[in-house]
N, C-alpha and C positions, 0 to 999 in steps of 0.2 A: 504494500500500500504506500503510495507516495504521499509525503507530508511536506507542507511548505508554510512559511510565515505569511500571513495575510492581515491586512488592515481589517479590524473588526468594526462592523457597523454599529452605531448606537441605536439599538432597537430593543424591543421587549425580549426577543430570543437571546440576545447577547447578555442582557441583564439577568435573565434566568440562569444562564450558564455561569455568570460571575458568582452566583450564590454558593457554588460548590468550592470556591477558593477561600482559604483562611483569611486572606487580606481583604475580604469583602468588607466595605465600610462606608463612610460618609460620602466619598466621591461617587460611588455607585448609587447610593440612595438619592443624592442630589440629581443625578442623571435620570433616575426613575421619576422623580418629581417633575423634571423638565418634560419628560416624555408624556406624563399624565396631563401636563398643561399644553400638550401638542406643540411645544417649542422645537423639539428635535425629532426627526424621523429619518433613520438611515443617513445620519450625518457623515458625509464623505471625508470630513476633516477630523475624524476621530483620532485621538492619540493612542488608542488601544490596538495592539497587534496580538495575534494569537496563532496557535497551531491546533488544527482539528485532526483527530484520529477518527476516521469515518465521519460521523456527524457530531462527535463529542469534542468540545473544547477542552484540551488537556494541558495547555500551557498558554500563559499570557503575560504581557507587560504593557506598561504605559511608557511612551517615548515622547518626550517634550523637547522641542527645539528652543534653545535659549539664545537670545540675540547677543552679539558681541558687546554691546554697550552695558550689559549686565554681568559680563564675565569678570570674575575675581580670581581666576585660577591660572590662566595661560598668558604667555608673553610671546608675541603681542596678543592683545585681546582677540578672542575667537568666538564665532558662533559655536555652540556645542550642543550635544544632546544630553538629556538627563533621563535615566531609566528609573522608573518607580514600579513597584508591585510586580516584579518579575517572579512568577510562580508557576510551578509545574505540579499537577495533581499527584498525590503520593504514589498511586499505582503506575505512574508513567515516569517517575524520577529515575535517573541513571541511564536513560535511553538517548541522551543527546539533545533533548528538546530545549533545555535552558541554553545550551551552547548555540543551538540554531538561532534562538532569539537574539543573543548577544552578537553573533556573527552578522545577523541582519542589520542590527544597529551600527556595527562597525563598517558595513558596506557603504554607508554614506560618506565615509572618509573624514568625519569631524571627530574632535575629541568627545569623550563620554564621561559623565560623572554619575555615580550612584551612591546611595547610602545603604550599605549592607544591613540586612536584618540579622538577628541573632543566629549564630551557627552557619552563616553563608559566606563568611570571609574567604574560606579556602576555595570555594567555587569561583569567586571573583578573581582571586589571585591566579588560579589556573587559566582564567580568560585573559591574563595579562594586565589586570588592573593593579594599581599601586596606591599606597597611602600618600596623602599630602601632609605637610607639616601643619599641625592643628593651629588655627587662628581663631581666637575667641569671638571676635567681631564678625568674621566672615562665615564661620562654620556653625555658630549658634547651637552648640551641643551635638551637632552631627559629626560623624567621623567618615567623611567622604573618601571614596576610592575613585581614581581617575584612570582612564585609558587614553593614551595619546597616539595618534598616527605619527609616522616618521616626520621629523622636522618641526614638531610642536613642542615648545618648552614650557615648563611650569614657571609661574610667576614666583620669583624669590622675594620673600618678605624680609 
């Protein structure tokens, strides 16, 4: 069975699928409210990407593009992506789906930032992500990990 990363439509079916993930929370509930108010239906600009196995969503992530003017990590300032909520359902872990999502994000050729959840740092390090020097004002209690394409330098504080 061939699997690929695809942009997820913001619709009732996708929201139903999201309820199976541990990281289901306020963001999805807000989307559900928007749907119920008929503000969004099959929004093509969805930040959600996922992998279906058959007709079941088994892995997903949110991928947000951050404008260079908001960059506090790279020198010179860069547009970059931020990955949130990368998650693979337990029965499908260890099969490469998380790596497929990360590789998809890397394919855009921009730096990537993420904030690893508990027990996920090893996964991110295997994907080539590295810690940045903690900066209280910039990181606000987060411990971001960064992936940089060749030729992109970290901002030195």
